[in-house]
C-alpha positions as CSV (number, residue, x, y, z in Angstrom):
1,X,6.5,-0.6,10.1
2,X,6.4,-4.1,7.3
3,X,8.6,-3.9,4.1
4,X,8.8,-6.2,1.3
5,X,11.7,-6.8,-0.8
6,X,11.0,-8.1,-4.9
7,X,13.5,-10.4,-6.5
8,X,13.2,-11.3,-9.5
9,X,14.9,-14.3,-11.1
10,X,17.7,-15.0,-12.6
11,X,18.7,-15.1,-16.4
12,X,16.7,-19.3,-16.8
13,X,17.6,-21.0,-19.8
14,X,16.0,-21.4,-22.9
15,X,12.2,-23.1,-23.2
16,X,13.2,-26.1,-25.0
17,X,11.0,-29.3,-26.3
18,X,10.7,-31.8,-22.8
19,X,11.1,-29.0,-20.4
20,X,8.3,-27.0,-19.6
21,X,8.7,-23.7,-19.0
22,X,8.3,-24.1,-14.7
23,X,11.1,-26.7,-14.8
24,X,13.2,-24.2,-16.6
25,X,16.6,-23.7,-14.7
26,X,18.7,-20.8,-13.8
27,X,21.8,-20.5,-16.5
28,X,25.4,-20.3,-15.1
29,X,25.4,-16.7,-16.3
30,X,21.8,-16.5,-13.8
31,X,23.7,-18.5,-11.3
32,X,26.6,-15.6,-11.2
33,X,24.4,-12.6,-11.5
34,X,22.4,-14.2,-8.6
35,X,25.4,-14.3,-6.2
36,X,26.4,-11.1,-7.0
37,X,23.4,-9.6,-6.3
38,X,22.7,-11.7,-3.3
39,X,26.2,-10.7,-1.1
40,X,25.1,-6.8,-2.4
41,X,21.8,-6.9,-0.9
42,X,23.2,-8.8,2.1
43,X,25.3,-5.2,2.2
44,X,22.0,-3.1,3.0
45,X,20.1,-5.8,4.1
46,X,21.6,-8.0,7.2
47,X,18.0,-9.7,7.2
48,X,15.6,-10.1,4.4
49,X,12.8,-12.1,6.8
50,X,10.9,-14.2,5.5
51,X,11.8,-15.5,2.3
52,X,8.7,-16.8,-0.1
53,X,9.0,-17.7,-3.7
54,X,7.9,-19.0,-6.7
55,X,7.6,-22.6,-6.8
56,X,9.2,-22.7,-10.2
57,X,12.6,-24.2,-10.2
58,X,14.4,-21.0,-11.6
59,X,12.9,-18.9,-9.0
60,X,13.3,-21.3,-6.3
61,X,17.2,-21.8,-7.2
62,X,17.1,-17.7,-7.2
63,X,15.9,-18.2,-3.2
64,X,18.5,-20.3,-2.4
65,X,21.4,-18.9,-3.8
66,X,20.2,-15.9,-1.5
67,X,19.4,-18.0,1.0
68,X,23.0,-19.9,1.0
69,X,24.4,-16.5,1.4
70,X,22.4,-15.4,3.9
71,X,23.1,-18.3,6.2
72,X,19.3,-19.0,6.0
73,X,18.4,-23.0,5.8
74,X,16.2,-23.7,2.9
75,X,13.8,-25.4,4.9
76,X,12.7,-22.0,6.0
77,X,11.6,-21.0,2.1
78,X,7.9,-20.8,1.5
79,X,6.8,-22.1,-1.1
80,X,3.4,-20.4,-2.7
81,X,2.4,-21.5,-6.1
82,X,-0.1,-18.0,-6.4
83,X,3.1,-16.4,-7.5
84,X,3.4,-18.3,-10.2
85,X,-0.1,-19.1,-11.4
86,X,-1.8,-16.2,-10.4
87,X,-0.6,-12.4,-11.6
88,X,-1.1,-8.8,-10.8
89,X,-1.6,-7.6,-7.4
90,X,-3.9,-9.9,-6.4
91,X,-1.0,-12.2,-5.7
92,X,1.2,-10.4,-3.3
93,X,-2.7,-9.6,-1.3
94,X,-3.5,-12.9,-1.3
95,X,-0.8,-13.9,0.6
96,X,-0.5,-10.9,2.9
97,X,-2.9,-12.3,5.5
98,X,-1.4,-15.5,5.6
99,X,2.2,-14.2,6.7
100,X,3.2,-14.3,10.5
101,X,2.9,-10.7,12.0
102,X,6.6,-12.0,14.3
103,X,8.3,-11.0,10.7
104,X,8.2,-7.1,9.5
105,X,10.4,-8.2,6.2
106,X,9.5,-10.9,3.6
107,X,11.3,-11.1,0.8
108,X,9.5,-12.5,-2.3
109,X,11.2,-14.3,-5.3
110,X,9.2,-14.6,-8.7
111,X,8.2,-13.3,-12.2
112,X,7.4,-10.5,-14.9
113,X,4.8,-9.0,-15.1
114,X,3.9,-9.2,-11.5
115,X,7.2,-8.3,-10.6
116,X,7.3,-4.9,-12.3
117,X,3.7,-3.9,-11.7
118,X,3.1,-4.8,-8.2
119,X,5.7,-2.7,-6.6
120,X,4.7,0.4,-9.2
121,X,1.3,0.2,-7.6
122,X,2.6,-0.3,-4.3
123,X,4.8,2.8,-4.6
124,X,3.3,6.9,-4.4
125,X,6.3,7.7,-6.4
126,X,6.0,4.7,-8.9
127,X,8.6,1.0,-9.5
128,X,10.4,1.1,-13.1
129,X,10.6,-2.3,-15.1
130,X,12.6,-4.7,-12.9
131,X,15.3,-6.6,-15.2
132,X,16.2,-9.8,-13.9
133,X,17.6,-10.2,-10.4
134,X,16.6,-6.9,-9.8
135,X,15.8,-6.0,-6.6
136,X,13.2,-3.9,-4.9
137,X,12.8,-2.6,-1.2
138,X,9.4,-1.2,-0.1
139,X,8.4,0.3,3.8
140,X,4.7,0.5,4.7
141,X,3.7,2.9,7.8
142,X,1.4,-0.1,8.8
143,X,1.3,-2.8,11.8
144,X,-0.2,-5.6,10.2
145,X,0.6,-7.3,6.8
146,X,-3.1,-7.1,5.6
147,X,-2.9,-2.7,6.1
148,X,-1.0,-2.8,3.0
149,X,-2.6,-0.8,0.1
150,X,-2.1,0.1,-3.3
151,X,-0.2,3.6,-3.4
152,X,1.2,3.9,0.5
153,X,4.2,2.4,0.2
154,X,7.5,3.9,0.0
155,X,10.4,3.1,-3.1
156,X,14.0,2.4,-0.3
157,X,15.7,1.0,-3.2
158,X,16.1,-0.8,-6.6
159,X,19.0,-2.7,-7.0
160,X,20.0,-3.7,-10.9
161,X,22.9,-6.4,-11.6
162,X,25.6,-4.6,-13.7
163,X,25.2,-4.6,-17.7
164,X,26.0,-8.3,-18.4
165,X,29.8,-7.7,-21.0
């Protein structure tokens, strides 16, 4: 069995002059929410497997926070520019053949609209909109990553942050 976990990055700073979209950092609230969600996630997932993130700073920061909660060395986080520069399910189907088969779980950190579209296309029952810092776990009855196809996944869980106060 293979599992893919999708984590949408946390709340980022607004776009301002002189800072590219790629460089935007998480807000303080985004960092706090990421830590809270990483702790909730650790309660149901003992091992997030291989962490793969968009290199955009807000997604990478989110991945770093999750790695810290799990005690994962940040040097072991894989950066994949396709998660930022490409969109849709093609991101996943380009990535999967490159994942080492010794991993049964991968946790991806990225952006909408792709991170809502991809689990929705993978799950037989579909998947709702991913708000910032939402986490979706999908499992597949396959032995190797390239065997994952559209409409073959089972939605295992969907975690959303508590409503902002």
